[in-house]
N, C-alpha and C positions, 0 to 999 in steps of 0.2 A: 036551606042551607046548601043543599047539594048543588042547586042552580046557581048560586051565587059564589061558590067556593073559588071558581077560577077567574072571577071577576077582578081586575085590577082596579085600585082606588084611583079617583081622579087627582090630578095635580094639585088642585086647591079645593078643599072641602068647603070654603066659604067664598062668596064673591069678592073679588079683588076691588080696592078702591077705585072710584071713577077718575081717569086720567084723561086730560083732553087729548083726543086721538092726533091732532096737529103736533103736539109736543112729542108724541111716540114716533110720529113720521119723521120729524127732524132728528130724533135720537138715532134711529136705525139707518137713517141716510149717512151719517156720519162714518160708520165702519164700512158701509157699502161703497162710498166714495173712495175711501182709504184703500179698500182691496182692489177696485177696478183700476185705480190710478196705478197700481203696482204692475199691472199687465203691459203697460207701455212706457212707464217712466223710465225703466231701467235701459231701454233700446239705446237711446242716445248717448249712454255712458259706457257702452261696452269698450270702446278703445282706452278709455281712461282706466277701467277696472282691469283690462289685459295688462296695460303698463304697470300698474301698481302691483298686480299679483304675478307678474313675470309669466304670462301665458299669451297665446295668440287671440286674436279677435274671434277666430272660428271656435276656439275652445271655450271662450267666455259665453257664447250663445247658448251653451248648455245650462247657464244660470237661468236663462229665459225658458228653455224647453223643460227643465225639471219643475219650474213653477206651473206651467202649463199642464204638464202631465198630473202632477198631484193634485191640481186644482180641479182638473177634469174628472178624476177618479172620485173624489169626495163630494163633488157638486150634486150629483142626484141622490145622495144617500141622507140627506138632510131630514127627510120624513122619518126615516127609520131610527136615526138618533134622536129625534125629537120625541119620538114614542118611548124609547128606552130611558133617556135622560130628563125629559121635559124640554120644551122649546127654549124657555128662558135660560135654563142652565146650560143647555147645549150652545145656545147662541153666545153666552158669556165665555164658555170655554173656548170657543173658536176665536173670540176677540183676544183672550190671553194668550193663545198659542201664536196667533198672527202678530201681536205686539211684540212679544218676547223674541220670537223667530226674526223679526224685523231688526231688533237691537243686535242680535248675534249676527245677522247678515253684515251690519254695519262694522262689527268688529272682526270679521272673518280675515285670517291672516294668510289664507291660500284659497285658490280656486276650488279644490275638492271640498273644503268646509263651506265655501259659499254656497256651492251646488247643494250640499246636504241642508243647509240651514233654509235654503230657498224651497226645498221640498217640504220642509216643516211649515215654511210660510204658506205654500200652497194648500197644505192640509187645513191650515186654520182658516185661510180665506175662502176656500172653495165653497163652504157652506153659508157663508154669510149673506151672500146674494139671495138665494132662495129663502132662507130663513127669515131675512129682513121683509121680503116680499109677502111671505106668508103672515107675519106679524101685522103688516098693513091691511092685508086683505081681511083679516079678523077684526081689527079695530075700527074700521069703518063699514058703514052699511052700504049695500051694493050701489045704490044711488049716488053715493059720495066717493066711490073708489077712483073715479076718473081723476079728481084732483089729488088724491093720495098717491096714484101712480105717477102723477105729474112730479110730485116732490121726489118720489123715489127715482124716477127717470132722469131727473137733473143730474144725480150722481152717476148713473149707469151710462148715460149717453155722452155727458160733458167731460167725464174722468178721462176717457182714452183720448179725447181731443186735446185737453189741456196738458196731459202727461208728458208728452215729449218736450213741449216748451218749458214746463216746469223743471223736468230733468236735465235739460241743457242748460238752464239758468243756474240751478244749484251746483252742477258739475263744474261750470265755468268759473264761478265765483267762490265756491266753497270746496267741496271734495264730493266724489261719488258716494262716499259712506253716508253722507247726509241725506241722500235719497231714501235711505232706510230709517234714519233717526227720526225723520220728520212724522213718521207713523206713531212714535211712541206717545207724545202728548195727546194726539187724536184718540189712540187706542184706550188710553187712561180715562179720558174724559167720556168716551163711548161706554166704558165699562161702569163708571160711576152712574151715568144717566140711566142706563140699562137696568141697573141694580134697583134704582129708585122708582122707575117709570113704567117698566115693561113687566106684564104679568101673563101667565099661561091661562088661556080660556077655560072656563070650567067644564066645557065638553070634551077637552082634549084628555084622553084616558092614557095615563103613563103605565107601561107594563114593566114589572120588574125583570131585570136581566136574567135572574134565575128562571123565570117563567117563560122566557123567549128562546126558542130554538134558532141560535145564530145560524145564518146561512153562510158558511165559510166558503162553500163551492161557488155560490153565486157571486160573493165579493171578489173572490179569485178571478173568476171570468171576467168580471167588470173591470178590475184593475189591470189585467192584461190586455183586454181589448181597447179601453180607451187610452191606456199608457202606449200600446203599440200604434194606435191611430195617431196620437199627437206626435210621436216620433217620426212616422211617415210623412205627415203634413210639414212638420218643422224643418226636418233634414232632406226631404225628397228632392228638391231642386239641387241643393249641394251636392248629392250623390248621383245626380242624373237619373232620377226616378227609377224606373224598372230595368235600367241598365245595371242597377247595383243589386247584388245578391242580398245585402242587408235589408234594402227597402223591400225587396220581394217577400222575404221572411216576415218582416214586420206587417206587411200588408195582408199576408195569409193569416197571419196570427190575429190581427185585428178583426178581419171579416169573420173568421171562425169563432172566435171568442164573443163577439157582439151578436152574432146570430144565436149562438148557443145560450147567452145570458138571457136573451129575451124569452126564448122557448122554456128555459129552466125556471125563471121568475114567475112566468104565467102558471106554472104548475105548482109553485112552491106555497105552502100554507103561510109562512112568515117572510115574504119577499123583502130583500133589501130595497128594490125599487119596485114600486107598484105600477107596472105599465098598463093595467086595466084602466087607469084614469084616462087613457088616451082613446077610450071608447067614446067619450064626450067629444062630439064632432067639433065644437068651437075650440076647444083645448088643442085638439090634434092639429087642426088648420092653422090656428094661431102660432103653434110651435114650429111649423114649416115656415110661416111668415117671418118668425123671429130668427130662423136659421138664415133667411135671405138677408134680413136686416143686418145680422152680424157680419156676412160676407162683404156687403157693400160699406158698412160703417168702418170696419177695421181695414179692409182692402183699400178704400179711398184714403183713409187717414194715413196709410203707408205711401201710397202712390203720389199724392201731391207734393209732400216735402221732399220725397226722393228725387223727384223730377226737377224740383227747384234747386235742390243742392248739387246734383250731378251735372245739370245741363245749364243751369242759369248762374251758378256760382254764388248762391245764396248761402249765408251761414246757418248753422242749425238753429241759432236763436231767431234769425230773420224769417227763416222757413216756418218756424213755430208761430210766429206772429201772423202768417197767413191763416193758420189753423185756428188759433185761440179765439179771435172774434167770433168764430162760428159756435164755440161754446157759450159764449155770452148770448147769442142769438137763441140758442136751445133753452137756456135757462129763463130767458125772458118770456119766450113763447109758450113753454110747457104749462104754466099755470093757466093761460088763455085756452089752451087745448083742453085742460082739465075742466074748465067750464063749458066749452063747446060739447064735450062728451055727453053733458046732461041735456043738451037740446038738439043735437044732430047725430043720427045714426052713426055708430062707430065706424061701420064699412066704408062710408062715403069719406069719412076723414082719412082713413088709411089710403084710399085710392088717390085722393088729393096729394097726400104726402109722398106717396110712390111716384106719382106723375111729376112732381116738382123736383124730387131727387133725381129722376132719370133725365129730365130736361137739363139739370145743372151738369150731370155727367156727359151727356151729348154735347153741351157747350164746351166742356173741358177737352172732349175728343176733337175739337176744332183749335185747340192751342197750337202755337208755333214758337220758334226760338226767339221771337221778338216781343213776347207778351210782357206787360210791366206788372208791377206789384198790385196796382189797383184791380187790374183784370183778373188776376189770380185770387185776390182777396173776395171780389164780388161773386165770383163763381162759387167759392166755398160758403159764402153767406147764404147764397140761394140754396145750396144742398142742405145746409144746417137748418134752414127755415122749413124745408121739407121733411127733414128727420124729425123735428119737433111734433109733427102731426102723426108720427107712428108709434113710439113706444107706448104711450098712454092709450089710445084706443085698441091697440092690439092686446096689451095687458088687460083691459077691461072686459074685452070680448072673451079672452081665453078663460077667464075665472068666473064667468057670469053664471055658469050652471055646475060648477065643481062643488060637491059637497064640502062643507067646512072641514070635516075630519080628514079629508084627503088633500087639503091645500098644500101641506108641506110636500108631498110627493109630486103633485102638479107643478109647483114653482120650481122644484128641482130639475125636472125635465125641461121646462120652459127655459130656464136660464142656461141649462147645459146646451141647448140648441143655439143659443146666441154665442156662447164661447166657442163651440165647435164651428159655427159659421165664422167667426172671426178667424179661426186657424185655417179654414178652407179658403177664405178670402185672401189672406196674405200669401198662402202657398199658390194660389191660382194666379195672383197678379205677378209674383216674382217669376213664375215660369212663363207667363205670357210675355213679360218684358224681354226675358232672355231669349226665347225662341223667335219671337216676332222681330227683335232687334237683328238676329242673324239672317233672318228672311229678307228684311228690308236692306240690310248690308249687301247681300248677294246680289240684289236687284240694282242697287245704286252703283256697285263696283263694275257692273257690265257696261256701264256708260262711261267709266273712266279709262278710255283707250285713246291712242293718237288718232283714230279715226272719227272721234266725236268732236264736232266743231265747238260745242259749248264747252266741253272739258278743255280743249286747247285754248279758248278764249280766257277761261278762268285762270289757267296756269300762267299765261302771258300777263294777264292783269295782276295777279299776285306777285309775279316777278318783278314787274316794273315798280310796284309799290315798295318792295323790299329794296330794290336798288336806289330809289330815292331816298330810303332810310339809311344807306350806307353800305349796304351788302354789295360784295362783288357779283359780277354777272353769274360766275359759276355757282356761287353759294346761293344766290338768289333762286336760280333754276332748281336746285335740290330742296331749299326750304319751301318753295311755293308748292311743290308736289305734296310735302308733308302737311302744310296747311290746308290744301284741299282735301287730303284724305282725313285729317282731323275733323274738318267740317262735314264730311260724309258720314263719319261715324256719329257725330251729334245729331245730324238729320235722321239716321236710321233709328237711333235711340228715341228721339222724339215721336217719330212715327210709330214705334212700339208703345210709347206711353199713351198715344192717341188711340190706338187699337184696345188698350187695356181699359180706358174710360169708356169708350164706346161699348165694349162687351159687358162691363158692369151695368151700364145704364140699360141695355137691352135685357140682361139677366134680371134686373130689379122689376122690370115691367111684368115679369110672371107672377108677382104677388096679386096683381089686380084681379085676374080671373078666380083666384082662391076666395076672394072676398065675397063671391056670389053663392058659394056653398055653406057658409056659416049660418047658424041659427039667428033669426033676426032678434035683436034685443032693442026694446023700445026706450028711447032716451028718457032718462029721469025716473025710470020704473025699475023696481027691484024684481028680477026674475024669481020664480020659485025655485028654491035650492034646497035639496034634501040635506039633512044634518050629516 
């Protein structure tokens, strides 16, 4: 009796009814798609939200920042909550919070309330990704997880690509409030299906809250660290990075708290986050690879439409149509990749995907102001084809040797890496564009002098054209200089975008050497995994 007194009862005393795992996969993908979609769907609606709530566009960006901060804080804690509440109950609670807060976001009468409801939405949505992935890992045997991750990856990778287009279409044709209302029927359907089809595994031991010593200090360090880091990444470029005392303070706070939380959690008997799972080499390397994937996926998803809208005159809808077909390519290719994982070693698939993505980014670095829609579309399709070969094999490798009882902790850290990578990618490309555009502008302006024959020839040609269209010689002389200066600014910005695409392509190649350090997993074979 003494040896069993402290043991907690399993979540289910009897085995749960057998449910087709593919039905479970489709069930958990619903909420995952809905949550990931909300990370990008709001972006294109900011001007409409600002006008409706009597605020500036810069102020409304806090609706995005608030969501990312709360999302990041709760994301790695899914394992702890699953242990306390039971995975199914925790997952359903998250769906309820996310769905209800989405409804409240749609009703928000003011910006402060919208930001508050977005915080709640981020809390509910943050744990959906890792918990969904943990459910998939447990419902499929190791040799079939590749296809399961393909189903899951359709939502995770395609959602941020589809989000801007869907958000623009809804906002243009209805109201920005409907970008939140559309979550309600999906959330209700997910809740009903989860209740009927998802069950906790018999080996998942649930500990009663009264028996668990809650790590308040660890939670506080985590919340402060991740929250401060998200603020630094989201607001850094706007505040000119370390020229701002606010950014310096938040940066110091982020580094101090994140280092402290790792040390604290490693020593704690009941950690909020179990960093010990990263002792598994495959999981650690795959988490770093997922960080790189987040940087490139979110960074390029922001770069291309921004370039098309600011330099090519594309509408938000038309630029979205350049991205959306890429989502279709990913959805079509991922099941094929899921089958290939069972026949080809995952590391080779990752290397192929990284190479294709990097090549597409190098192609984009050769863009100019005369590219047409087809060129932009095909370069994005090539990149999406490469992306399809990344998520499934990386996920398969990551959890190949993770004990099933530690799956929730592992998926939390794994998904946190992708989300943080997305924030880092967006912060990096916005900074690159701003700094490189200024650099190229300084270089090009040096040639705009009366002593430069090419500049004088351009001025004279523009003046003649304006005169032929009815302008007086005096007006034509002044307007021609304005036209040439405007052209110079567009060229400087185009060169900055080219630099950003080149940098991301080169950065992504860094994933390839990592693949040589992972433990080999034989295709179609289930590795020996401890319980």
